[in-house]
C-alpha positions in Angstrom: -17.6 141.2 59.0 -19.4 143.5 61.4 -17.4 146.8 61.6 -20.1 148.8 63.3 -21.6 148.6 66.8 -25.1 149.3 68.0 -24.0 152.2 70.3 -24.5 155.9 69.7 -21.7 158.4 70.2 -23.4 159.6 73.4 -23.3 156.0 74.8 -19.6 155.4 74.1 -18.7 159.0 75.2 -20.6 158.6 78.5 -18.7 155.4 79.2 -15.4 156.9 78.4 -16.0 160.0 80.6 -17.1 157.7 83.5 -13.8 155.7 83.2 -11.4 158.6 82.5 -13.0 161.6 84.1 -10.0 162.4 86.3 -7.7 163.1 83.4 -6.7 166.6 82.6 -8.4 169.0 80.2 -6.3 172.0 79.3 -6.7 174.8 76.8 -3.4 176.7 76.3 -4.7 180.1 75.1 -3.9 183.7 75.5 -7.6 184.5 74.9 -9.5 181.9 76.9 -7.3 179.5 78.8 -8.8 176.6 80.8 -7.5 174.0 83.2 -9.6 171.3 84.7 -10.5 167.6 84.2 -12.7 165.7 81.7 -15.2 165.4 84.5 -15.3 169.2 85.0 -16.1 169.7 81.3 -18.6 166.9 81.4 -20.6 168.8 84.0 -20.7 171.8 81.7 -21.8 169.6 78.8 -24.6 168.0 80.8 -25.8 171.3 82.1 -25.9 172.6 78.5 -27.7 169.4 77.4 -30.3 169.9 80.1 -30.7 173.6 79.2 -31.2 172.8 75.5 -33.5 169.9 76.3 -35.7 172.2 78.4 -35.9 174.5 75.3 -37.2 171.6 73.2 -34.1 170.2 71.6 -34.6 166.5 70.8 -32.7 163.6 69.1 -32.3 164.3 65.4 -32.3 168.1 65.8 -29.2 169.9 64.5 -26.7 171.8 66.7 -24.1 173.9 64.9 -21.1 175.5 66.5 -18.3 177.9 65.4 -15.8 178.0 68.1 -12.0 178.0 68.5 -10.3 175.1 70.4 -11.9 176.1 73.7 -13.6 174.2 76.5 -17.0 175.3 75.4 -16.5 173.6 72.0 -16.0 170.3 73.9 -19.0 171.0 76.0 -21.1 171.7 72.9 -20.0 168.5 71.1 -20.5 166.4 74.2 -23.9 167.9 74.9 -25.0 167.2 71.2 -23.9 163.6 71.6 -25.7 163.2 74.9 -28.9 164.6 73.3 -28.6 162.4 70.2 -28.6 165.4 67.9 -26.7 166.1 64.7 -23.6 168.2 65.2 -22.4 170.7 62.6 -18.8 172.0 63.3 -17.8 175.2 61.5 -14.2 176.3 61.2 -13.7 179.3 63.4 -12.0 181.4 60.7 -14.8 181.0 58.2 -16.3 184.3 57.2 -20.0 185.3 57.2 -20.5 184.1 53.6 -19.5 180.6 54.4 -21.3 180.5 57.8 -24.5 181.8 56.3 -24.4 179.1 53.6 -23.7 176.3 56.1 -26.5 177.5 58.5 -28.9 177.6 55.6 -27.9 174.2 54.4 -27.9 172.5 57.8 -30.9 174.4 59.3 -29.8 174.0 62.9 -32.1 174.5 65.9 -29.1 175.7 67.9 -26.0 177.7 67.1 -23.1 178.2 69.5 -20.4 180.7 68.6 -17.9 183.1 70.1 -18.4 186.8 70.6 -14.9 187.4 69.1 -11.7 185.7 68.4 -8.9 187.0 66.1 -10.7 188.2 62.9 -13.9 186.4 63.9 -16.7 188.6 65.3 -20.2 187.4 66.1 -22.7 188.9 63.6 -26.3 188.2 64.8 -27.7 188.8 61.3 -25.9 185.6 60.0 -27.8 183.4 62.5 -31.0 185.4 62.6 -33.0 182.3 61.5 -31.7 180.0 64.2 -34.1 179.6 67.1 -31.5 179.2 69.9 -28.2 181.0 69.8 -25.5 180.9 72.5 -22.5 183.3 72.4 -19.4 182.4 74.4 -18.3 185.7 76.0 -21.8 187.0 75.7 -24.6 184.9 77.1 -23.5 181.2 76.6 -23.9 180.5 80.4 -27.6 181.4 80.2 -28.2 178.2 78.2 -26.8 176.1 81.1 -29.4 174.5 83.4 -28.6 174.4 87.2 -28.9 170.6 87.1 -27.0 168.4 84.6 -28.8 166.0 82.4 -27.8 162.6 83.7 -29.1 160.4 81.0 -28.0 159.8 77.4 -31.0 160.0 75.0 -31.7 157.0 72.8 -31.0 157.4 69.0 -30.6 155.0 66.1 -26.7 154.7 65.6 -27.3 154.3 61.9 -28.8 157.8 61.7 -26.9 161.0 61.0 -24.6 162.3 63.8 -22.6 164.9 62.0 -22.7 167.2 58.9 -19.2 168.4 58.1 -18.9 171.0 55.4 -15.9 170.8 53.1 -14.7 172.8 50.1 -14.9 171.1 46.8 -15.3 171.7 43.1 -18.4 173.8 43.7 -18.2 177.3 45.0 -20.1 176.5 48.1 -19.1 174.0 50.9 -20.5 170.5 50.6 -22.4 169.1 53.5 -20.9 165.6 54.3 -23.2 163.4 56.4 -21.7 160.8 58.8 -23.5 158.5 61.2 -22.8 157.4 64.8 -21.5 154.2 63.3 -19.2 155.7 60.7 -17.7 158.1 63.3 -17.5 155.4 65.9 -15.5 153.2 63.6 -13.3 156.1 62.6 -12.5 156.8 66.2 -11.5 153.2 66.9 -9.5 153.3 63.7 -7.6 156.4 64.9 -6.9 154.8 68.3 -5.6 151.6 66.7 -3.0 153.6 64.7 -1.6 155.4 67.8 1.6 154.4 69.5 1.1 153.5 73.1 4.3 155.3 74.2 3.5 158.6 72.4 3.0 160.5 75.7 0.9 163.6 76.3 0.0 165.3 73.0 -1.0 168.8 72.0 -3.9 169.0 69.5 -3.7 172.1 67.3 -6.2 171.1 64.5 -9.2 173.4 64.5 -12.1 171.6 66.2 -14.4 173.2 63.5 -13.0 170.5 61.3 -14.7 167.2 62.1 -11.4 165.4 62.3 -10.0 168.0 64.7 -13.2 167.6 66.7 -12.9 163.8 66.9 -9.2 163.8 67.8 -9.7 166.5 70.4 -13.0 165.5 72.1 -13.7 161.8 71.3 -10.5 159.9 70.7 -8.8 161.0 74.0 -11.9 160.2 76.0 -12.1 156.6 74.7 -8.3 156.1 74.6 -7.8 157.4 78.2 -5.4 160.3 77.5 -5.5 163.9 78.7 -6.8 166.7 76.4 -4.4 169.5 75.6 -5.5 172.1 73.1 -4.2 175.4 71.6 -6.5 177.8 69.8 -3.9 179.2 67.5 -0.7 177.7 66.1 2.3 179.3 67.8 5.5 177.3 67.6 7.0 179.3 70.5 4.0 178.3 72.7 4.3 174.6 71.7 8.1 174.6 72.5 7.3 176.3 75.8 4.8 173.5 76.6 7.4 170.9 75.9 9.7 172.6 78.4 7.2 173.3 81.1 4.7 170.4 80.9 6.3 167.7 78.8 3.6 168.0 76.2 4.6 166.5 72.8 3.2 167.0 69.3 2.2 164.1 67.1 1.7 165.7 63.6 -0.8 167.2 61.2 -0.2 169.3 58.2 3.5 169.6 57.1 3.8 173.3 57.9 3.0 172.6 61.6 6.1 170.4 61.9 8.4 172.6 59.8 7.5 175.7 61.8 8.6 173.8 64.9 11.8 172.4 63.6 12.8 175.7 62.1 12.0 177.9 65.1 15.0 179.5 66.7 14.0 178.2 70.2 13.9 174.6 69.0 16.7 172.5 70.4 17.8 168.9 69.8 16.5 167.8 73.2 13.0 168.8 72.0 13.1 165.9 69.6 12.0 163.5 72.3 8.6 165.2 72.2 8.4 164.5 68.5 9.0 160.8 68.6 6.2 159.9 66.1 4.9 162.3 63.5 1.8 161.4 61.4 1.5 163.5 58.2 -1.6 164.1 56.1 -3.9 166.8 54.9 -1.4 168.4 52.4 1.3 167.7 50.0 4.1 165.7 51.7 7.4 166.0 49.9 9.6 162.9 50.2 12.5 165.2 51.1 10.6 166.3 54.2 9.9 162.8 55.5 13.6 162.0 54.9 14.6 165.1 56.9 12.4 163.8 59.8 14.1 160.4 59.6 17.5 161.9 59.7 16.5 163.6 62.9 15.4 160.3 64.5 11.7 161.0 64.1 9.5 158.1 62.9 7.2 159.6 60.3 4.1 158.0 58.9 1.7 159.2 56.1 -2.0 158.8 55.7 -4.6 159.6 53.1 -8.3 160.4 53.5 -10.9 163.0 53.2 -13.9 164.4 55.0 -16.0 161.9 53.0 -13.8 159.0 53.8 -11.5 159.9 56.7 -9.1 156.9 56.8 -8.5 155.4 53.4 -4.8 154.4 53.5 -1.8 154.8 55.9 1.7 153.6 56.5 2.5 151.6 59.6 5.5 152.0 61.8 6.5 148.4 60.8 6.4 149.2 57.0 9.7 149.2 55.1 11.3 152.7 55.4 11.1 153.5 51.7 7.3 152.7 51.7 6.7 154.6 54.9 8.4 157.7 53.7 7.4 157.9 50.0 3.9 156.4 49.7 0.5 157.0 51.3 0.3 153.5 52.6 -2.0 150.5 52.3 -5.8 150.3 52.9 -6.8 150.8 56.5 -8.8 148.1 58.3 -12.1 147.3 56.5 -11.3 149.7 53.5 -11.3 148.7 49.9 -9.8 150.7 47.1 -9.6 150.4 43.3 -8.3 152.6 40.5 -10.5 153.7 37.6 -9.2 153.7 34.0 -7.9 157.2 34.4 -6.2 156.4 37.7 -8.9 157.9 39.9 -9.1 156.4 43.3 -12.4 154.8 44.3 -13.0 153.7 47.9 -15.5 152.1 50.2 -15.4 151.1 53.8 -17.0 151.3 57.3 -15.9 155.0 57.9 -17.2 156.2 54.5 -20.0 158.9 54.9 -23.6 158.4 53.8 -23.4 161.1 51.2 -24.1 164.8 51.0 -26.9 167.0 52.0 -27.2 167.7 48.3 -28.5 164.5 46.8 -27.4 165.6 43.4 -23.8 165.7 44.5 -24.2 162.3 46.2 -25.4 160.8 42.9 -22.4 162.3 41.0 -19.7 160.6 43.1 -21.3 157.5 44.7 -21.9 154.3 42.8 -24.8 151.9 43.6 -22.3 149.3 45.0 -21.0 151.8 47.5 -17.9 153.0 45.7 -16.9 156.6 46.3 -15.1 158.6 43.6 -12.5 160.6 45.4 -11.4 162.9 42.6 -7.8 162.0 43.3 -5.4 160.2 41.0 -3.1 157.5 42.4 -0.9 154.6 41.6 -0.6 151.3 43.3 2.8 149.5 43.4 3.2 145.7 43.3 3.0 145.5 47.1 -0.3 147.4 47.3 1.0 150.7 48.5 -0.9 153.8 47.2 0.7 157.0 46.2 -1.4 160.1 45.3 0.0 161.8 42.2 -2.6 164.4 41.2 -6.2 165.6 41.8 -9.0 165.6 39.3 -10.9 168.1 41.5 -10.0 171.7 41.6 -8.9 171.6 45.2 -6.1 173.4 46.9 -4.8 172.0 50.2 -3.3 175.0 52.0 -1.7 174.0 55.3 -4.2 171.2 55.7 -7.2 173.4 54.8 -9.3 172.6 51.7 -9.8 175.6 49.4 -12.2 175.4 46.5 -10.7 176.9 43.4 -14.2 177.5 42.1 -15.0 179.6 45.2 -12.0 181.8 44.7 -12.6 182.2 41.0 -16.2 183.3 41.7 -14.9 186.2 43.8 -12.2 187.2 41.4 -14.8 187.5 38.6 -16.6 190.2 40.6 -13.5 192.5 40.2 -14.2 195.0 37.4 -10.9 194.5 35.7 -11.2 190.6 35.5 -12.7 189.1 32.4 -11.7 185.5 33.2 -10.0 183.8 36.1 -8.4 180.4 36.9 -7.2 179.5 40.3 -4.7 176.7 40.9 -2.3 175.5 43.6 1.3 176.8 43.7 4.0 175.0 45.7 4.7 176.4 49.1 7.6 175.2 51.3 5.7 176.0 54.5 2.1 175.4 53.7 2.5 172.6 51.1 0.3 174.6 48.6 -0.9 178.2 48.3 -3.6 179.9 46.3 -2.4 181.2 42.9 -4.7 183.3 40.6 -4.3 183.6 36.9 -6.5 186.2 35.2 -7.4 187.6 31.8 -8.2 191.3 31.9 -11.0 193.3 30.4 -9.9 195.6 27.6 -8.8 199.0 29.0 -8.2 197.8 32.5 -5.0 197.6 34.5 -3.8 194.5 36.3 -5.0 194.7 40.0 -2.3 194.4 42.6 -2.3 191.6 45.1 -3.2 194.1 47.9 -6.2 195.3 45.9 -7.3 191.7 45.3 -7.0 190.9 49.0 -9.0 194.0 50.0 -11.7 192.9 47.6 -11.8 189.5 49.2 -11.9 191.0 52.7 -14.9 193.1 51.7 -16.8 190.1 50.5 -16.4 188.3 53.8 -14.5 185.3 52.4 -12.2 183.4 54.8 -8.6 184.6 54.7 -7.1 181.2 53.7 -9.0 181.6 50.4 -7.4 184.9 49.5 -5.0 184.6 46.5 -1.3 184.8 47.6 0.0 185.5 44.1 -1.6 186.7 40.9 -0.5 186.4 37.2 -1.8 187.8 34.0 -2.3 185.9 30.7 -3.7 186.9 27.3 -5.6 183.7 27.3 -5.5 180.3 28.9 -4.3 177.0 27.5 -7.3 175.1 26.4 -8.4 171.7 25.0 -9.9 171.6 21.4 -13.3 171.8 23.1 -12.3 175.0 24.8 -11.9 173.6 28.4 -9.0 175.3 30.3 -6.1 172.9 30.9 -5.5 173.4 34.5 -2.4 171.2 34.6 -0.7 173.6 32.1 -1.9 176.6 34.2 -0.2 175.0 37.2 3.0 174.6 35.2 2.8 178.2 34.2 2.5 179.3 37.9 5.3 177.0 38.9 7.6 178.5 36.2 6.7 182.0 37.3 7.6 181.1 40.9 11.0 179.9 39.9 11.9 183.0 37.9 
């Protein structure tokens, strides 16, 4: 069956903007608020496309951006699609270490960033090798041509459209390559899973994540719904938008929802703006989905990754017990199977091409197209999948992937630390948090958590990777071959948390 079309993202985006340009585009921000229409933002995008084209940017070139959920991020993504370039979104809270690696890996011709936002400050040395740099709040407008680019440039839809960098078992982010076709199918997949009566929805996922980018800047345009963004998660702001504008919230990482429900300003009449909640991107306790059900909220769960965004999901029509306690059945066009050790293998029309590092691609992709997810699952008799563990050393903190190896690498640069193991610890709000277990060098004192965080801050590592608890051991539990048994380290951390 043909799951893909022969249209580029620029083509489908242009058609959607033509049909739905009158819809609202709003950024609810203390720093850089914006209120306009999709058509207004399209003009900025086409002026940016014209300005970049005049500077020699052509289809197949790479445009990277590191921006909060601002209007300029939409303009950059739309301009990249219009030009037929490869877009590289970078999470706005990544530090200079991660950004430098991503820019070196993707080798963009253009980099769009912000002068400052929160802890983020533009450092020109990080992007010194990029030919064209635009800084929102400091020269971005100079890239805009007076006349917008009216056309959409031709590009092969089977070619790369996006490189999304995600944390993994290696210390550096992995560059995941998606095409116009895989992203186009994923967008249609997302729209098919939405409820038609969900109403106006706030998008709080960082657009530096490719899924946040798609759901903020592509899905609404094709689905014909307004765009409402916030650039930082603030439950009080979200509740205020419910009261003032009738803007609802449709889900995301578990802690987004819990922080709303537990906020002192949240009232029972706000529940009408949380009619449907889709959960994914972090550990989802069954007790939490049961709590939502008891409040009259219809909760669904989904499983996917940057490599394969929509693997399984539960439908509204699924039996309640399946919907609340499993990760669902395969999405349209997706196949799954379990390896001998329970590892989940997938393939489907929204699966990426592979990685920028061909060695990594060879490690996890089979010749027949199967992708090794690194996750362990079980399938029940009705074909519903439940994730039970991860083979990979990944911590999912509030929906953010944190590489254990990357954290261990920084810990080992502390003078007192001889050996370090990083695992996830349970967290009621975030799902998981970063826990460090260390073996000290002889004659050294155990560093405090504040000392560890200052060290991480000095290295320029993003804050979500900083350890939130630290434990000392004389040695680690190991296999007969000497390999650390991380499942036993996780048990040790869990016991310590319960003491």
